[in-house]
Each structure stands twice: as structure tokens, then as C-alpha cells.
BALO-285437 format. One record per residue (C-alpha): x, y, z. Coordinates in steps of 0.02 Angstrom, whole numbers. Example, Ala and Ser with C-alpha at 12.3 -4.5 7.8 and 13.67 -1.06 7.14 Angstrom:
2
<<615,-225,390>>
<<684,-53,357>>
//
This chain:
573
<<4683,5677,5510>>
<<4518,5694,5414>>
<<4476,5824,5285>>
<<4296,5887,5274>>
<<4214,5857,5105>>
<<4186,6034,5041>>
<<4046,6042,4914>>
<<4067,6229,4882>>
<<4224,6237,4775>>
<<4212,6416,4713>>
<<4119,6572,4768>>
<<4131,6753,4716>>
<<4026,6896,4786>>
<<4021,7058,4687>>
<<3956,7208,4786>>
<<3817,7313,4708>>
<<3792,7488,4778>>
<<3643,7601,4740>>
<<3757,7703,4629>>
<<3815,7549,4533>>
<<3638,7488,4510>>
<<3584,7659,4448>>
<<3730,7662,4325>>
<<3655,7511,4236>>
<<3496,7608,4203>>
<<3394,7487,4309>>
<<3446,7342,4197>>
<<3565,7253,4317>>
<<3458,7096,4329>>
<<3438,7091,4140>>
<<3627,7110,4120>>
<<3654,6963,4237>>
<<3528,6857,4142>>
<<3606,6908,3977>>
<<3780,6857,4033>>
<<3714,6693,4102>>
<<3618,6661,3941>>
<<3773,6694,3835>>
<<3873,6576,3946>>
<<3741,6441,3925>>
<<3734,6468,3736>>
<<3922,6438,3729>>
<<3898,6273,3823>>
<<3744,6207,3731>>
<<3763,6292,3561>>
<<3585,6359,3564>>
<<3479,6491,3645>>
<<3416,6434,3816>>
<<3252,6492,3897>>
<<3279,6591,4058>>
<<3099,6616,4117>>
<<3048,6562,4293>>
<<3034,6375,4316>>
<<3128,6216,4273>>
<<3204,6192,4100>>
<<3279,6025,4047>>
<<3422,6071,3930>>
<<3468,5889,3894>>
<<3461,5720,3979>>
<<3587,5771,4112>>
<<3565,5960,4130>>
<<3428,6057,4220>>
<<3412,6246,4226>>
<<3307,6322,4366>>
<<3261,6505,4361>>
<<3188,6605,4505>>
<<3127,6783,4521>>
<<3078,6886,4675>>
<<2965,7038,4675>>
<<2927,7182,4792>>
<<2751,7219,4854>>
<<2724,7339,4709>>
<<2765,7202,4584>>
<<2938,7258,4529>>
<<3075,7126,4515>>
<<3218,7149,4637>>
<<3311,6982,4631>>
<<3345,6833,4519>>
<<3429,6664,4539>>
<<3488,6555,4395>>
<<3546,6379,4437>>
<<3621,6253,4315>>
<<3637,6074,4375>>
<<3743,5956,4271>>
<<3753,5769,4307>>
<<3907,5672,4254>>
<<3968,5495,4293>>
<<4090,5565,4424>>
<<3989,5703,4507>>
<<3845,5824,4504>>
<<3900,6003,4469>>
<<3792,6153,4512>>
<<3827,6331,4454>>
<<3718,6464,4534>>
<<3709,6651,4504>>
<<3606,6755,4626>>
<<3581,6941,4597>>
<<3488,7059,4713>>
<<3464,7246,4691>>
<<3510,7364,4833>>
<<3364,7411,4944>>
<<3381,7422,5132>>
<<3554,7343,5115>>
<<3681,7356,4972>>
<<3647,7230,4835>>
<<3760,7091,4774>>
<<3792,6967,4634>>
<<3853,6798,4696>>
<<3923,6659,4588>>
<<3937,6484,4665>>
<<4010,6324,4595>>
<<3969,6166,4693>>
<<4031,5990,4665>>
<<3944,5837,4736>>
<<4062,5691,4700>>
<<3988,5518,4673>>
<<4148,5427,4722>>
<<4301,5443,4831>>
<<4415,5507,4693>>
<<4454,5694,4714>>
<<4397,5801,4569>>
<<4479,5958,4499>>
<<4374,6112,4472>>
<<4407,6276,4387>>
<<4339,6451,4404>>
<<4184,6476,4294>>
<<4219,6591,4146>>
<<4051,6667,4188>>
<<4136,6766,4329>>
<<4245,6861,4206>>
<<4093,6894,4096>>
<<3995,6969,4241>>
<<4141,7075,4302>>
<<4165,7141,4126>>
<<3980,7178,4098>>
<<3932,7250,4267>>
<<4080,7368,4300>>
<<4057,7363,4489>>
<<4159,7436,4632>>
<<4226,7371,4797>>
<<4229,7528,4903>>
<<4341,7650,4809>>
<<4412,7513,4697>>
<<4348,7463,4526>>
<<4327,7278,4489>>
<<4403,7233,4322>>
<<4460,7082,4223>>
<<4634,7151,4188>>
<<4748,7261,4293>>
<<4713,7447,4292>>
<<4868,7543,4239>>
<<4930,7664,4373>>
<<5045,7807,4327>>
<<5143,7909,4453>>
<<5011,8045,4465>>
<<4877,7915,4511>>
<<4974,7828,4649>>
<<4883,7929,4783>>
<<4719,7858,4721>>
<<4789,7681,4734>>
<<4846,7713,4914>>
<<4670,7774,4955>>
<<4603,7609,4884>>
<<4722,7507,4992>>
<<4675,7601,5151>>
<<4488,7611,5114>>
<<4395,7542,5267>>
<<4245,7495,5157>>
<<4346,7379,5045>>
<<4305,7194,5070>>
<<4413,7109,4938>>
<<4603,7097,4920>>
<<4700,7209,4801>>
<<4833,7135,4687>>
<<4967,7261,4638>>
<<5096,7213,4506>>
<<5246,7320,4464>>
<<5313,7316,4288>>
<<5497,7257,4284>>
<<5635,7375,4229>>
<<5666,7271,4074>>
<<5533,7186,3972>>
<<5519,7000,4009>>
<<5398,6896,3902>>
<<5375,6762,4036>>
<<5333,6893,4168>>
<<5206,6974,4053>>
<<5129,6807,4008>>
<<5111,6749,4188>>
<<5044,6913,4256>>
<<4928,6923,4106>>
<<4855,6753,4154>>
<<4848,6790,4340>>
<<4743,6948,4329>>
<<4590,6871,4240>>
<<4597,6719,4354>>
<<4582,6835,4505>>
<<4443,6942,4427>>
<<4296,6960,4545>>
<<4398,6900,4693>>
<<4516,7050,4702>>
<<4545,7222,4630>>
<<4685,7224,4503>>
<<4817,7359,4475>>
<<4978,7375,4375>>
<<5111,7504,4416>>
<<5147,7555,4238>>
<<5329,7610,4245>>
<<5478,7646,4359>>
<<5414,7819,4399>>
<<5251,7744,4464>>
<<5347,7611,4563>>
<<5454,7745,4646>>
<<5304,7854,4683>>
<<5214,7706,4763>>
<<5366,7665,4871>>
<<5376,7845,4927>>
<<5189,7845,4969>>
<<5179,7682,5067>>
<<5357,7664,5132>>
<<5494,7537,5110>>
<<5407,7391,5196>>
<<5243,7398,5098>>
<<5322,7438,4931>>
<<5311,7331,4773>>
<<5481,7319,4689>>
<<5496,7314,4498>>
<<5433,7146,4436>>
<<5357,7097,4603>>
<<5173,7066,4640>>
<<5096,7097,4810>>
<<4925,7043,4871>>
<<4859,7174,4993>>
<<4728,7116,5117>>
<<4601,7234,5195>>
<<4644,7364,5328>>
<<4815,7410,5258>>
<<4917,7521,5375>>
<<5072,7586,5284>>
<<5129,7679,5440>>
<<5148,7519,5540>>
<<5298,7415,5486>>
<<5238,7246,5554>>
<<5080,7261,5448>>
<<5182,7231,5290>>
<<5204,7046,5332>>
<<5016,7019,5310>>
<<5023,7062,5126>>
<<5112,6925,5029>>
<<5247,6980,4908>>
<<5308,6873,4763>>
<<5472,6940,4696>>
<<5525,6957,4514>>
<<5639,6804,4521>>
<<5490,6691,4557>>
<<5394,6757,4406>>
<<5533,6739,4278>>
<<5598,6568,4330>>
<<5522,6442,4207>>
<<5535,6303,4336>>
<<5449,6400,4475>>
<<5260,6378,4473>>
<<5224,6478,4632>>
<<5143,6616,4529>>
<<4987,6507,4510>>
<<4959,6529,4696>>
<<4921,6716,4682>>
<<4751,6685,4600>>
<<4719,6527,4702>>
<<4746,6624,4863>>
<<4616,6759,4829>>
<<4494,6626,4765>>
<<4517,6529,4928>>
<<4492,6688,5029>>
<<4330,6724,4936>>
<<4259,6559,5001>>
<<4270,6621,5180>>
<<4196,6794,5155>>
<<4034,6825,5253>>
<<3870,6822,5160>>
<<3807,7000,5125>>
<<3649,7049,5220>>
<<3549,7065,5057>>
<<3583,6883,5015>>
<<3556,6818,5192>>
<<3379,6884,5196>>
<<3335,6840,5015>>
<<3193,6716,4981>>
<<3111,6661,4819>>
<<2935,6594,4784>>
<<2921,6404,4796>>
<<2924,6337,4619>>
<<2862,6169,4681>>
<<2706,6249,4756>>
<<2672,6341,4593>>
<<2684,6177,4496>>
<<2573,6086,4620>>
<<2442,6223,4601>>
<<2449,6203,4412>>
<<2423,6014,4432>>
<<2273,6042,4543>>
<<2196,6158,4413>>
<<2226,6032,4275>>
<<2151,5892,4381>>
<<1997,5998,4414>>
<<1976,6024,4227>>
<<1993,5837,4197>>
<<1858,5799,4326>>
<<1745,5927,4246>>
<<1742,5831,4082>>
<<1560,5767,4067>>
<<1538,5613,3956>>
<<1417,5643,3814>>
<<1263,5533,3786>>
<<1326,5449,3627>>
<<1448,5306,3657>>
<<1574,5376,3533>>
<<1577,5546,3621>>
<<1585,5465,3793>>
<<1735,5362,3741>>
<<1824,5516,3671>>
<<1791,5612,3832>>
<<1859,5470,3936>>
<<2013,5460,3826>>
<<2040,5646,3851>>
<<2025,5628,4039>>
<<2146,5480,4042>>
<<2271,5577,3937>>
<<2263,5725,4057>>
<<2282,5614,4210>>
<<2425,5517,4130>>
<<2515,5679,4092>>
<<2489,5739,4269>>
<<2559,5577,4338>>
<<2714,5591,4229>>
<<2740,5770,4282>>
<<2715,5726,4465>>
<<2836,5580,4450>>
<<2969,5691,4371>>
<<2944,5823,4504>>
<<2957,5696,4645>>
<<3117,5629,4570>>
<<3187,5805,4552>>
<<3137,5854,4729>>
<<3219,5694,4794>>
<<3379,5736,4702>>
<<3377,5915,4767>>
<<3350,5850,4943>>
<<3500,5733,4928>>
<<3610,5876,4867>>
<<3549,5986,5010>>
<<3590,5848,5134>>
<<3766,5832,5060>>
<<3790,6020,5072>>
<<3729,6022,5253>>
<<3845,5877,5298>>
<<3990,5972,5218>>
<<3949,6128,5319>>
<<3935,6027,5480>>
<<4104,5946,5450>>
<<4184,6114,5412>>
<<4107,6185,5571>>
<<4180,6043,5674>>
<<4351,6071,5597>>
<<4339,6259,5629>>
<<4290,6231,5811>>
<<4432,6105,5832>>
<<4556,6225,5751>>
<<4497,6364,5866>>
<<4523,6255,6019>>
<<4695,6204,5956>>
<<4738,6386,5925>>
<<4686,6432,6102>>
<<4798,6293,6170>>
<<4940,6357,6060>>
<<4915,6533,6126>>
<<4921,6473,6306>>
<<5081,6376,6273>>
<<5156,6526,6185>>
<<5109,6642,6329>>
<<5186,6520,6453>>
<<5348,6508,6353>>
<<5349,6697,6329>>
<<5325,6729,6514>>
<<5469,6610,6556>>
<<5583,6687,6424>>
<<5537,6863,6482>>
<<5578,6819,6663>>
<<5744,6742,6612>>
<<5781,6893,6503>>
<<5741,7014,6644>>
<<5855,6921,6765>>
<<5999,6922,6641>>
<<5972,7106,6601>>
<<5977,7152,6787>>
<<6134,7048,6812>>
<<6223,7134,6666>>
<<6169,7305,6726>>
<<6236,7272,6901>>
<<6402,7234,6819>>
<<6394,7397,6723>>
<<6380,7312,6553>>
<<6249,7431,6483>>
<<6317,7430,6306>>
<<6300,7240,6293>>
<<6118,7250,6347>>
<<6080,7381,6213>>
<<6175,7285,6079>>
<<6085,7122,6119>>
<<5916,7208,6105>>
<<5955,7290,5938>>
<<6024,7131,5857>>
<<5872,7020,5887>>
<<5807,6953,5719>>
<<5622,6950,5681>>
<<5526,6788,5657>>
<<5505,6746,5471>>
<<5337,6800,5403>>
<<5333,6667,5266>>
<<5412,6503,5217>>
<<5503,6593,5078>>
<<5586,6706,5207>>
<<5618,6556,5320>>
<<5707,6466,5179>>
<<5819,6615,5148>>
<<5876,6610,5330>>
<<5910,6423,5351>>
<<6097,6458,5366>>
<<6061,6513,5545>>
<<6043,6329,5593>>
<<6219,6260,5592>>
<<6170,6091,5664>>
<<6031,6052,5540>>
<<6036,5979,5364>>
<<5881,6030,5267>>
<<5842,5907,5128>>
<<5656,5947,5117>>
<<5582,5996,4949>>
<<5583,6186,4944>>
<<5437,6194,4824>>
<<5323,6095,4940>>
<<5368,6205,5089>>
<<5343,6367,4992>>
<<5174,6304,4933>>
<<5113,6330,5111>>
<<5131,6518,5085>>
<<4971,6516,4982>>
<<4866,6491,5137>>
<<4801,6621,5259>>
<<4882,6532,5407>>
<<5055,6534,5324>>
<<5127,6667,5440>>
<<5082,6566,5594>>
<<5146,6404,5518>>
<<5310,6485,5464>>
<<5336,6558,5637>>
<<5305,6387,5718>>
<<5418,6301,5591>>
<<5556,6426,5634>>
<<5531,6392,5819>>
<<5536,6205,5788>>
<<5695,6215,5684>>
<<5776,6323,5818>>
<<5730,6193,5948>>
<<5803,6051,5843>>
<<5961,6154,5816>>
<<5974,6189,6003>>
<<5948,6005,6042>>
<<6087,5953,5922>>
<<6205,6083,5997>>
<<6176,6021,6176>>
<<6181,5838,6122>>
<<6353,5864,6046>>
<<6408,5941,6212>>
<<6363,5781,6303>>
<<6180,5806,6346>>
<<6093,5636,6356>>
<<5920,5589,6293>>
<<5818,5619,6136>>
<<5730,5773,6070>>
<<5565,5748,6162>>
<<5653,5725,6328>>
<<5758,5880,6289>>
<<5600,5984,6269>>
<<5521,5909,6425>>
<<5672,5949,6535>>
<<5774,6082,6444>>
<<5942,6146,6504>>
<<5963,6331,6542>>
<<5957,6440,6386>>
<<5892,6301,6273>>
<<5764,6330,6136>>
<<5619,6206,6149>>
<<5459,6158,6059>>
<<5293,6114,6145>>
<<5300,5931,6194>>
<<5119,5898,6147>>
<<5160,5952,5969>>
<<5302,5828,5948>>
<<5275,5649,5885>>
<<5428,5538,5880>>
<<5341,5390,5794>>
<<5192,5354,5683>>
<<5065,5219,5721>>
<<5103,5043,5661>>
<<4947,5045,5550>>
<<5002,5207,5468>>
<<5176,5141,5433>>
<<5108,4979,5360>>
<<4992,5071,5242>>
<<5086,5232,5207>>
<<5264,5206,5267>>
<<5332,5242,5093>>
<<5274,5422,5111>>
<<5392,5442,5260>>
<<5549,5408,5157>>
<<5646,5569,5128>>
<<5819,5622,5067>>
<<5955,5604,5198>>
<<6140,5596,5153>>
<<6195,5621,4974>>
<<6100,5502,4861>>
<<6016,5409,5003>>
<<5846,5414,5087>>
<<5790,5372,5262>>
<<5629,5340,5354>>
<<5576,5492,5455>>
<<5430,5457,5570>>
<<5472,5593,5697>>
<<5384,5757,5661>>
<<5335,5926,5728>>
<<5153,5980,5718>>
<<5131,6156,5650>>
<<4942,6149,5665>>
<<4829,6035,5766>>
<<4674,6032,5657>>
<<4619,6097,5489>>
<<4631,6051,5307>>
<<4821,6046,5290>>
<<4890,6021,5466>>
<<5072,6051,5409>>
<<5211,5943,5479>>
<<5401,5948,5488>>
<<5476,5773,5476>>
<<5654,5746,5538>>
<<5783,5615,5585>>
<<5900,5626,5734>>
<<6075,5588,5666>>
<<6171,5684,5799>>
<<6250,5546,5902>>
<<6297,5365,5875>>
<<6410,5265,5763>>
<<6441,5347,5593>>
<<6321,5489,5639>>
<<6334,5653,5546>>
<<6314,5756,5703>>
<<6160,5840,5626>>
<<5972,5833,5633>>
<<5909,5800,5457>>
<<5746,5886,5408>>
<<5675,5790,5262>>
<<5501,5861,5243>>
<<5408,6022,5275>>
<<5232,6030,5205>>
<<5050,5971,5218>>
<<5007,5824,5329>>
<<5051,5658,5249>>
<<4923,5520,5227>>
<<4880,5417,5381>>
<<4743,5298,5436>>
<<4629,5442,5484>>
<<4638,5530,5316>>
<<4484,5523,5205>>
//
């Protein structure tokens, strides 16, 4: 498993409508430059020039400023780019702002990291994002973008529901509900989460119990936010459709007030990760800026022409002075040209790294799409087989006049868990499994967009392991893979091509210690066998297990020791 090197580590796109631009009095670009200048002043403890061109702020920092103009000479876009070189990496922070014209405008903030070594680097969200959200006061459809949660009272709940269902909204909405009793830890954690999500989501706080009840009445039981809970609503909310609720992750009060539970950090991380995958607005896709390099080359040509025009005087002293002046001009031009060549070479290397990163991400996305298609085909095949078996059994029961049993069986079918948190709450359903996996690692998967699919596949895999153990105890011969290849009637199985019973010898030599997991009380065991929850991607979650059903001193159980991201192997970079 290889992970693509992602150079873009943070991205936020703030929409700018004609109305929003007009509200700034035509000063939107100046507001962006002012916020960027204040941010730079905080970093470098001095006022920094923001005019078009390159500005060396110190030996390792370069500021590049661009401006774009319409045919009538009015400025309609700006780009400010700060490049910082460190021993570990080159960091680049870019703010691009474009006024609405044919398309709605936008303000985009990017943070890129170009590592110089193999060691992974941690990055944080630029404080500049909060500054811009606070200064610009923009909207996402009907929703206001703010740094802190907007308080919602009962009489404003209808407005919040309109925001959730707004088809023009592009960003998530985070809705927190104040708990019935004041809890300092809840207030602290929610108070930190909201600013961290600023610019990546709209933020709302149901102010009291009356507002919480009004919201539940408006959206229904399944989409509600209970006191103390926080829900992240994606786009296209449909309160009238019960299954839609599973799309919008809910983090209950107990998770916020448990000092040992750090899951709350994932709320902001999730919307930040989602922002990375949002499509580029049309105004930014078509935006171009004048070539600063061409402007500088033109200035060099003009200076060179002036140097050539210096005519030596007749007197030797004057001739020598003129020659010295010409040499000084030419030397200066050479130094400038050398610096510009070095800078263009560095920019080219960064562009090549960024292009390589995008190519690798594209390959992973294509591979994941192909794996998803294969998954869908396998699922359809299994569904068709289960449906045919179900139809046959239903007809048989009906012929025997057992109508009530058919109805009862249909009504009692449980739904597939929509998250790993829900899956964990229902593990008691598997009487032939012992789950020793770290709950925190498994629940960490819920931060990702694919979590619902992974949780459903994990549930299916656990059901198959439980079914295998049940049949094995009844005398069925063979291991788990053979059981899924040739299942007995009524058995639950998992796709054979997504089961690995061993790791490669090279992987075990290098990373075998990672495959040691808790087994019986106080002991650990090597668990090479695993279920694949995803074929390709950045995490490729796995479920590692050990067959301890049969044999001398066996427990009669399948032990599941790990549920989480793919462990290190020889193909990991």
C-alpha cells in the first residue's frame, strides 16, 4: 500500500457573491490585502510591502504579489503568496481573491508543504483563515460564515432549517446543542472546535432546551441534535427521508465531556479534509495574472539599453568613469538575472512536486473507483443470491400458511450500522467473536467521508466471522477463506478476494511487531489474517483477526484484535 505525497495540506474557499462584494463598498481586495498584511506583520514584526512583484522578507522568505485588471484598468483580482524555506520543508501560503463578474467571486486560502525528507510533517490551519472570515463577513448560500457559532433561539429554528436544506449551500453546517446542565469541558471543547472549522463550515449553536426541542420538531427525530451533541450536516439535507440522517455525523454529549475521549478533534479535521476535495470555483479556474518574470525581463532590457547608450567622453578621466558606470549597471543586471534564474528554478521544482502529487492522487482515485466498482458488483451478486434465497423461503412459508412469521421476520431486520461508533455499540450481536481491538482507533475512522461504507463492510465481515465460528463449532471443516468460497446454506460470507490469511514474509520480517494484538487476558498474539475494507486509497482500513475456534485449548472464538487504518507493509511509503 502506497500513500500519495499530498503537497496541498490545507485549502479553504470562501464564496463571494455580487451582494457580498457590494457590501464591502468595493474594497474587498483591499480588505484581503489588509488581513494578509496584518498576518505578515505578526510573523515578521514589521510592515511588509504588498505591491506587485517579488519581496524578499528575509534570507528564507519570499513574498510574491500579483494583480489582475479588466480592460478598463480596474483591478478585479489579487494573489499574495508567501514562500518560507526551512531545513525540513518549503511552506507556501497563498491567498487568491477575485471579484464576482461573469461568475461569483471567491477568496481561496492554500497551505502547501514540500517536504525535503521522508519524515512526515505536521501542519496546522493558518490563523489567516479566521482573520479573513471575520473581516469579510461572507455567506454560503443562505448561511453566514462566522468564526464562532451563531446562537439560534427557538423562533429562529426555521431559518436554520432553511440553511440546511438550501440547494445553493456548498459547505457543511456544524450544529451544536447546548447541554441541559452547564459543563465547562463541553464549553471549552466546542469553543475550540468552532474557530478551527471557520471558513470550512457554517457554525450554529442551539442556545437552549427550547431551541433544541423546536429543532427536533422541525427536522424530525432522526436528524435532530440532542442536548450536548454536535452534528455535522453535509449538503442536500432531506429531513423527510429517514436514511438521509446517517450521512450527517453526530457526536453525542458523552464523547464531549469524557476527558479521555479525544474524538471531538475530528469534527474540525473532517470539514477541513472535505474542503480539500471541493471543486475549484469557475472564477478561479479561469483566472490568470500577468507574468512577473516577463515584466522583470523587460526592465532588464531597458536598463541594458541605457547602459549601452553611455558614450565615453574624450577625456580619459571621464571615459573611465563612464566605463565604471556601465560595468556597475551590467554587474547589477547579472546579479538580478542570476537571482531570478535561481528563483524560477525553485518555482519550477515546486511546480513539478505539486504536479507529481496530483498525478499520484489521480492514480489512487482511479484505482479506488475501480475497486469500488468491483465491490458494487460483488455486493449486487451477493444481494441477488440473498434475494433469491429469501424469496424461496418466503414462498415456502406462505404455502404453509405461516404469514405472521413472514411479516415478523421482515419487521425485525436490523439496519446496517452507519458508523463505527454504532457498530461498536452493537458488538454483542456476535456471540462467537471476542473483540480486543482498540476502540479509539476504530472510531477514528468515523472522521473520514468513506466511514459509512467501511463500517458497513466491517459489520458484514464480523457477521461472516461469527457465522464461520458457529458452523465450525457444529463440525464444519476448513478455515475461514474456504468457508467463504464454499459456504453452507444460510451462512454469512465475505468476498474471498478481500480476505488475506497471511502477510508476505518480507512484511512480517520488517513489520511483524505491528501485527501483535491483544488476545486472551493479558496476552498478545500474532494476527496476520485480515479483512480488507477498502482496496485502494489513503487509509485502506483492515480488520485483523485470529481463528481460535477449534483445536487444543482453543477458546471457541474468533478474536478480532485490530480494526483501523492499514498497517505498515513493504509497499508503504
